[in-house]
C-alpha positions as CSV (number, residue, x, y, z in Angstrom):
1,M,-12.5,-30.1,-18.5
2,G,-15.4,-29.0,-16.4
3,N,-18.4,-27.1,-17.6
4,T,-16.5,-24.4,-19.7
5,D,-16.6,-24.9,-23.4
6,S,-14.6,-21.9,-24.6
7,V,-11.1,-22.7,-25.7
8,V,-10.1,-19.3,-24.5
9,A,-11.5,-20.1,-21.1
10,Q,-9.8,-23.4,-20.9
11,K,-6.4,-21.8,-21.7
12,R,-7.0,-19.3,-18.9
13,L,-8.1,-22.1,-16.5
14,A,-4.7,-23.8,-17.1
15,R,-3.1,-20.8,-15.1
16,F,-4.5,-22.3,-11.9
17,R,-3.4,-25.4,-10.0
18,P,-5.6,-28.5,-10.5
19,D,-7.2,-28.0,-7.2
20,E,-8.1,-24.3,-7.7
21,R,-9.8,-24.9,-11.1
22,P,-13.1,-26.1,-9.7
23,V,-13.1,-23.1,-7.5
24,I,-12.8,-20.9,-10.6
25,E,-15.3,-22.7,-12.7
26,G,-17.8,-23.0,-9.6
27,T,-17.9,-19.4,-9.0
28,F,-20.4,-18.9,-11.7
29,D,-22.8,-21.4,-10.2
30,R,-22.4,-20.1,-6.8
31,L,-23.1,-16.5,-7.7
32,N,-25.9,-17.5,-10.0
33,G,-27.7,-19.4,-7.2
34,T,-27.2,-16.6,-4.6
35,G,-30.7,-15.6,-3.3
36,S,-32.7,-17.5,-5.9
37,S,-34.7,-20.8,-6.1
38,A,-31.9,-22.1,-8.3
39,S,-29.7,-23.0,-5.2
40,S,-32.6,-25.2,-3.8
41,S,-33.6,-26.8,-7.1
42,G,-30.1,-27.5,-8.2
43,K,-30.5,-25.6,-11.4
44,T,-28.7,-22.5,-12.4
45,G,-29.4,-20.0,-15.1
46,K,-27.3,-19.4,-18.2
47,V,-26.2,-16.0,-17.4
48,L,-25.1,-13.9,-14.3
49,S,-27.0,-10.7,-13.9
50,L,-25.9,-7.4,-12.4
51,D,-28.4,-7.9,-9.5
52,M,-26.6,-11.2,-8.7
53,L,-23.3,-9.4,-8.4
54,K,-24.9,-6.6,-6.3
55,M,-26.1,-9.2,-3.8
56,T,-22.7,-10.7,-3.5
57,M,-20.5,-7.6,-3.5
58,G,-22.8,-5.1,-2.0
59,K,-21.1,-4.9,1.4
60,M,-17.5,-4.4,-0.2
61,A,-18.2,-1.9,-3.1
62,S,-20.4,0.9,-4.2
63,E,-23.1,0.3,-6.7
64,S,-21.1,2.1,-9.2
65,M,-18.1,-0.1,-8.8
66,I,-20.2,-3.1,-9.0
67,K,-21.6,-1.9,-12.3
68,R,-18.0,-1.3,-13.5
69,V,-17.1,-4.9,-12.7
70,F,-20.2,-6.1,-14.5
71,H,-19.2,-4.1,-17.5
72,G,-15.7,-5.5,-17.4
73,I,-16.9,-9.0,-17.4
74,H,-19.4,-8.2,-20.1
75,S,-16.7,-6.7,-22.4
76,I,-15.0,-10.1,-22.6
77,N,-15.1,-12.1,-25.9
78,P,-14.9,-15.8,-25.0
79,E,-15.1,-16.8,-28.8
80,V,-18.1,-18.9,-28.3
81,P,-21.9,-17.8,-28.9
82,L,-23.2,-15.8,-26.0
83,P,-26.6,-16.4,-24.6
84,P,-29.2,-13.7,-25.2
85,G,-29.9,-11.0,-22.7
86,D,-27.9,-8.5,-20.6
87,G,-26.1,-11.1,-18.4
88,V,-22.7,-12.6,-18.5
89,S,-21.8,-16.2,-19.3
90,R,-19.8,-18.6,-17.4
91,E,-16.9,-18.4,-20.0
92,Q,-16.8,-14.6,-19.6
93,L,-16.5,-14.9,-15.8
94,V,-13.8,-17.5,-15.9
95,I,-11.7,-15.4,-18.3
96,F,-12.3,-12.3,-16.2
97,L,-11.3,-14.1,-13.1
98,A,-8.1,-15.5,-14.7
99,D,-7.1,-12.0,-16.2
100,I,-7.6,-10.2,-12.8
101,L,-6.1,-12.9,-10.5
102,R,-3.3,-14.2,-12.8
103,G,-3.2,-11.9,-15.9
104,T,-0.6,-9.6,-17.2
105,A,-0.9,-5.7,-17.7
106,E,-1.7,-6.4,-21.4
107,E,-4.7,-8.6,-20.3
108,R,-6.0,-6.2,-17.7
109,A,-5.8,-3.1,-19.7
110,P,-8.9,-3.8,-21.8
111,L,-10.7,-4.7,-18.6
112,V,-9.8,-1.5,-17.0
113,L,-10.9,0.4,-20.1
114,A,-14.2,-1.3,-20.2
115,M,-14.7,-0.7,-16.3
116,A,-13.8,3.1,-16.7
117,E,-15.6,3.8,-20.0
118,G,-18.7,1.5,-19.4
119,A,-18.6,0.4,-23.1
120,K,-16.5,-1.4,-25.5
121,A,-14.3,1.7,-26.3
122,T,-10.9,2.0,-27.7
123,A,-9.8,4.9,-25.5
124,T,-11.0,7.0,-22.5
125,T,-10.4,10.2,-20.7
126,A,-7.9,10.6,-17.9
127,E,-11.0,11.9,-15.9
128,Q,-12.8,8.7,-16.5
129,I,-9.9,6.6,-15.4
130,R,-9.6,8.7,-12.2
131,G,-13.2,8.1,-11.5
132,F,-12.7,4.4,-11.9
133,V,-9.6,4.5,-9.6
134,E,-11.6,6.4,-6.9
135,D,-14.3,3.7,-7.0
136,L,-11.6,1.0,-6.7
137,V,-9.6,2.4,-4.0
138,S,-12.7,3.1,-2.0
139,A,-13.9,-0.6,-2.7
140,A,-10.4,-1.9,-1.5
141,V,-10.7,0.0,1.8
142,Q,-14.3,-1.1,2.3
143,T,-13.3,-4.7,1.7
144,L,-10.3,-4.4,4.3
145,V,-12.8,-3.2,6.8
146,H,-15.6,-5.8,6.0
147,R,-13.2,-8.7,5.8
148,G,-11.4,-7.7,8.9
149,L,-8.0,-7.2,7.2
150,L,-7.0,-4.2,9.2
151,R,-3.9,-5.7,11.0
152,G,-4.4,-3.6,14.2
153,W,-5.6,-0.3,12.6
154,Q,-8.8,1.4,13.8
155,P,-10.3,3.5,11.0
156,D,-12.7,5.3,13.4
157,R,-9.8,6.7,15.3
158,M,-8.0,7.8,12.2
159,A,-8.2,10.8,9.7
160,D,-10.8,11.1,7.0
161,G,-10.6,8.2,4.7
162,H,-12.7,9.7,2.1
163,Q,-10.2,12.5,1.6
164,G,-7.5,10.0,1.6
165,V,-9.2,7.9,-1.3
166,K,-9.3,11.1,-3.5
167,L,-5.7,12.0,-2.8
168,L,-4.5,8.4,-3.5
169,S,-6.6,8.3,-6.6
170,E,-5.1,11.5,-8.0
171,H,-1.7,10.2,-7.1
172,L,-2.1,6.9,-9.0
173,T,-3.7,8.5,-12.1
174,S,-0.9,11.2,-12.2
175,E,1.3,8.3,-13.4
176,L,-0.7,8.0,-16.6
177,K,1.6,8.8,-19.6
178,S,-0.7,9.2,-22.7
179,S,0.4,10.6,-26.0
180,D,-2.7,12.7,-26.0
181,Q,-3.0,14.8,-22.8
182,S,-6.7,14.1,-22.4
183,M,-7.1,10.5,-23.8
184,C,-5.9,7.0,-22.6
185,D,-5.8,4.2,-25.1
186,I,-4.9,0.4,-24.5
187,P,-1.1,1.0,-24.8
188,C,-1.3,3.8,-22.4
189,L,-3.2,1.6,-19.9
190,E,-0.9,-1.3,-20.3
191,D,2.2,0.8,-19.5
192,W,0.5,2.4,-16.4
193,L,-0.6,-0.9,-15.1
194,F,2.8,-2.3,-15.6
195,R,4.6,0.5,-13.6
196,I,1.9,0.8,-10.9
197,P,1.6,-2.6,-9.2
198,A,-0.9,-1.3,-6.6
199,M,-3.6,-1.3,-9.2
200,A,-3.2,-5.0,-9.7
201,M,-3.4,-5.5,-5.9
202,F,-6.5,-3.4,-5.4
203,L,-8.3,-5.4,-8.3
204,E,-7.1,-8.8,-6.9
205,L,-8.4,-7.8,-3.3
206,L,-11.7,-6.6,-4.6
207,I,-12.5,-9.4,-7.1
208,G,-11.0,-12.2,-4.9
209,E,-12.7,-11.1,-1.6
210,G,-15.8,-9.6,-3.2
211,L,-16.7,-12.6,-5.4
212,G,-15.6,-15.0,-2.6
213,V,-12.8,-16.8,-4.7
214,E,-10.6,-18.3,-2.1
215,L,-7.4,-19.9,-3.7
216,P,-4.8,-21.4,-1.5
217,S,-2.1,-20.0,-3.6
218,C,-3.5,-16.6,-3.8
219,P,-4.2,-15.1,-0.4
220,P,-5.5,-11.6,-0.2
221,P,-2.9,-9.0,-1.0
222,T,-1.4,-7.2,2.1
223,L,-2.2,-3.5,1.6
224,L,-1.5,-2.4,5.1
225,P,1.5,-2.6,7.4
226,P,0.7,-4.2,10.9
227,C,0.1,-1.9,13.9
228,R,1.3,-3.2,17.2
229,Y,0.8,-0.2,19.5
230,A,-1.2,2.9,19.5
231,P,-3.4,4.2,22.3
232,W,-6.4,4.3,20.3
233,S,-8.7,5.4,23.2
234,D,-6.9,8.6,23.3
235,L,-5.6,9.0,19.8
236,R,-7.0,10.7,16.7
237,C,-4.1,10.2,14.2
238,L,-3.2,11.9,11.1
239,L,-3.1,8.5,9.2
240,N,-5.9,6.9,7.3
241,L,-6.0,3.7,5.5
242,P,-5.4,5.0,2.0
243,L,-2.4,7.0,3.3
244,L,-1.0,3.7,4.8
245,M,-1.7,2.0,1.5
246,F,0.4,4.8,-0.2
247,L,3.2,5.1,2.4
248,S,3.9,1.4,3.2
249,P,5.1,0.4,-0.3
250,Q,7.5,3.4,-0.3
251,L,9.6,2.0,2.6
252,P,12.7,0.1,1.8
253,A,12.6,-3.7,1.5
254,G,12.8,-5.3,5.0
255,H,10.8,-2.7,6.8
256,S,7.9,-5.0,7.6
257,A,8.0,-4.5,11.4
258,P,4.7,-3.4,13.0
259,W,4.2,0.3,13.2
260,R,4.1,1.7,16.7
261,L,3.3,5.3,17.8
262,L,6.3,7.0,19.5
263,F,5.0,10.5,19.7
264,S,1.7,12.5,19.0
265,T,1.1,16.1,20.2
266,N,-2.5,14.9,20.9
267,I,-1.2,12.6,23.6
268,H,2.3,13.8,24.6
269,G,1.7,17.6,24.3
270,E,3.7,20.2,22.4
271,S,7.1,19.5,23.8
272,F,10.3,19.1,21.7
273,T,12.2,17.5,24.6
274,R,9.4,14.8,24.8
275,L,9.6,14.3,21.0
276,V,13.4,13.9,21.2
277,G,13.1,11.5,24.1
278,N,10.4,9.4,22.5
279,C,12.2,9.0,19.0
280,K,15.9,8.8,20.0
281,S,17.4,5.3,19.4
282,R,14.2,3.8,18.4
283,G,15.0,2.6,14.9
284,P,13.6,3.8,11.5
285,T,10.7,6.2,11.8
286,V,8.0,8.0,9.8
287,I,7.3,11.7,10.9
288,L,4.0,13.3,9.9
289,V,3.4,17.2,10.3
290,K,0.2,19.0,9.8
291,D,0.4,22.8,9.7
292,T,-2.3,25.3,10.5
293,K,-3.1,25.7,6.8
294,G,-4.0,22.1,6.6
295,H,-0.9,20.8,4.7
296,I,0.2,17.4,5.7
297,F,3.7,16.2,5.0
298,G,6.6,14.4,6.5
299,G,9.6,12.2,6.0
300,F,11.0,8.7,6.5
301,A,14.1,8.4,8.6
302,S,16.0,5.2,7.7
303,Q,18.0,5.1,10.9
304,S,17.6,6.0,14.5
305,W,17.4,9.6,15.5
306,E,20.6,10.6,17.5
307,V,21.1,14.1,19.1
308,K,24.4,15.5,17.5
309,P,25.4,18.5,15.5
310,Q,26.1,16.6,12.4
311,F,23.9,15.3,9.6
312,Q,23.0,11.6,9.8
313,G,20.9,8.9,8.0
314,D,21.4,7.5,4.5
315,S,20.1,7.6,1.0
316,R,17.1,5.5,1.8
317,C,15.4,8.5,3.6
318,F,12.9,10.6,1.7
319,L,10.3,13.4,2.1
320,F,6.8,13.2,1.1
321,S,3.5,15.3,0.9
322,I,0.2,14.0,1.8
323,S,-2.2,17.0,1.4
324,P,-3.0,18.8,-0.8
325,Y,-1.4,16.1,-3.0
326,M,0.3,12.7,-2.5
327,R,3.9,12.5,-3.6
328,V,7.3,11.0,-2.5
329,F,10.5,12.9,-3.0
330,T,13.7,10.7,-2.9
331,C,17.4,11.6,-2.8
332,T,18.9,13.5,-5.4
333,G,22.5,12.6,-4.6
334,Y,23.6,16.3,-4.4
335,N,24.5,16.1,-0.7
336,N,24.1,13.7,2.3
337,H,22.1,16.1,4.4
338,Y,19.4,13.3,5.1
339,M,18.6,13.8,8.8
340,Y,19.5,16.3,11.5
341,L,18.5,16.3,15.3
342,N,20.1,18.7,17.8
343,Q,19.2,20.2,21.2
344,G,20.9,22.4,23.7
345,Q,23.6,23.8,21.6
346,Q,24.5,27.5,21.2
347,T,26.6,27.4,18.0
348,M,24.6,25.0,16.0
349,P,20.8,25.1,15.0
350,N,18.5,23.2,17.6
351,G,15.6,21.2,16.2
352,L,14.7,18.5,13.8
353,G,15.4,18.6,10.1
354,M,15.4,16.7,6.9
355,G,17.2,17.7,3.6
356,G,18.6,21.0,2.5
357,Q,21.0,22.9,4.8
358,H,21.0,24.7,8.1
359,G,18.4,27.5,7.9
360,Y,17.0,26.1,4.7
361,F,15.6,22.7,5.5
362,G,13.1,20.8,3.3
363,L,11.4,20.0,6.6
364,W,12.3,21.6,9.8
365,L,10.8,21.6,13.3
366,D,12.2,24.2,15.7
367,C,13.2,23.2,19.2
368,D,10.9,26.1,20.2
369,F,8.0,23.8,19.6
370,G,5.2,25.3,17.6
371,H,6.7,26.3,14.4
372,G,9.0,25.2,11.5
373,H,10.0,26.0,8.0
374,S,10.0,24.3,4.5
375,R,12.4,26.4,2.4
376,A,12.8,25.0,-1.0
377,R,13.4,27.5,-3.7
378,P,12.9,26.1,-6.2
379,R,13.6,22.6,-4.7
380,C,15.3,21.0,-1.6
381,T,18.8,20.1,-2.7
382,T,18.8,16.7,-0.9
383,Y,15.4,15.4,-1.9
384,G,14.3,17.6,-4.7
385,S,11.1,18.4,-3.0
386,P,9.2,21.7,-3.3
387,Q,7.8,23.7,-0.4
388,L,5.7,21.2,1.5
389,S,3.9,23.5,4.0
390,G,1.3,26.2,3.3
391,D,3.6,28.8,4.2
392,E,7.3,28.9,4.1
393,E,7.4,29.6,7.8
394,F,4.5,27.5,9.3
395,K,2.8,27.0,12.6
396,L,2.3,23.5,13.8
397,D,-1.0,22.0,14.2
398,T,-0.1,18.2,14.9
399,V,3.0,16.2,14.8
400,E,3.3,12.4,14.9
401,M,6.1,10.0,15.0
402,W,5.8,6.3,14.1
403,G,8.4,3.6,14.6
404,V,8.3,1.5,11.4
405,G,11.5,-0.8,11.7
406,Q,12.6,-3.3,14.3
407,P,13.7,-1.3,17.4
408,P,17.5,-1.7,18.2
409,E,16.9,-3.5,21.4
410,E,14.8,-6.2,19.6
411,Q,17.6,-6.6,17.1
412,E,20.1,-7.1,19.7
413,Q,17.8,-9.7,21.4
414,D,17.3,-11.5,18.1
415,E,21.1,-11.5,17.4
416,K,21.7,-13.1,21.0
417,K,19.2,-15.8,20.3
418,K,21.3,-17.0,17.2
419,S,24.0,-19.4,18.0
420,I,27.6,-18.3,17.0
421,L,27.6,-21.5,15.0
422,D,24.7,-20.1,12.8
423,A,26.2,-16.6,12.8
424,D,29.7,-17.5,11.9
425,P,30.2,-20.6,9.5
426,E,34.0,-20.3,9.7
427,V,33.8,-21.1,13.5
428,Q,31.7,-24.1,12.7
429,A,34.2,-25.3,10.1
430,M,37.2,-24.8,12.4
431,M,35.5,-26.8,15.1
432,E,34.8,-29.7,12.7
433,M,38.5,-29.6,11.5
434,T,39.8,-29.8,15.0
435,G,37.5,-32.8,15.8
436,K,35.1,-31.0,18.0
437,T,31.7,-32.8,18.2
438,L,28.8,-30.5,17.4
439,H,26.3,-32.1,19.7
440,S,23.5,-29.6,18.7
441,Q,23.8,-30.3,15.0
442,G,20.7,-32.1,13.8
443,L,18.9,-31.4,17.1
444,R,18.0,-27.9,16.1
445,E,17.5,-25.9,12.9
446,P,18.9,-22.4,12.5
447,E,16.4,-19.6,12.7
448,E,15.6,-18.0,9.6
449,D,16.1,-14.4,9.0
450,E,13.0,-12.3,8.7
451,G,11.9,-11.7,5.2
452,Q,13.2,-14.9,3.8
């Protein structure tokens, strides 16, 4: 079965489709021949060197991340004699590719340990894992840019991506649960990788794209939501790519519609009336707020904002912090004060709020645009969030509102497109029972719902 003699490697190859196995096995020869006379002579060496990896991955990862990948491959025991020298063998590469692209958390954990520690260790520190994650997230962002997988986003018109990498890395490593506060062993890493699927996606993207392993059944992971509308020539938005990679998976299932900018103080000015007019009846939204102390936070509204003196929304809403740390705060079930929007009333508060209660919101923007509050002592009753702003009473620097769901008017259009026969099977059955001929049956297929 090909050029791979290791029984362990052959078992790993069995995870791939027959038409994909030559791609996996051929990766070694392709990388080995890159930039050398071997490619022209038809001969390849017995080992893959670090320099060969650098030549292939140099545009998508830092030198430190490439070294980590090399250490990960080098740590594998293929259960066959290894060639002398510091390079890695064909069998080691095959097993590494299989475990990264098709492996379990148990199989990936030793590789992560080797990539973090740089040696065949039994444990490492949480700080070493954080350094590895920073390199990996940075490489994932670099790969998205280099491979043109940005889905409409323009990083040069977005916030600082380097700070976003650090914040996302801190968030991911905060989920480590080790028995020893300072050390992470294999079981700790297995548990972490099992609970944090983003790590597998980052690894799959970097290794698949970085090493040029193109498998029909394994397209690059989708790490960014699509962006359909943003006036990039005038916009400098609060979002960055790591922040999108953090926020997008937090949205409820089915929210895969393209993101579209509804409001930004940079473009629309400091006007609460304009904010209300731009976000009202626009479907689910994400609001981002930056205060003058540099704290960035916001919330996800699961339903269209409507002006009324009652609370609205449902339990899918949540609050989040972006800086100085990334966290999501979901509903506690204590009350249903998910969303609030009011304007022009004398007896009720006028402004936009999420969570808590009147006068004590988890996030509040006053109708007198320019200030708000985040009063949570000790926690917001609705979302369990702490104070999100630098000061309890804060001054606004920037506000953005993004539509992240299908707009109501588009939903109505989609519903109108569907035949009543597709929408109501009972009507179809009744027509058949009464002898009505369904002339359109067989001539068309019902449109599939999105997400299927």
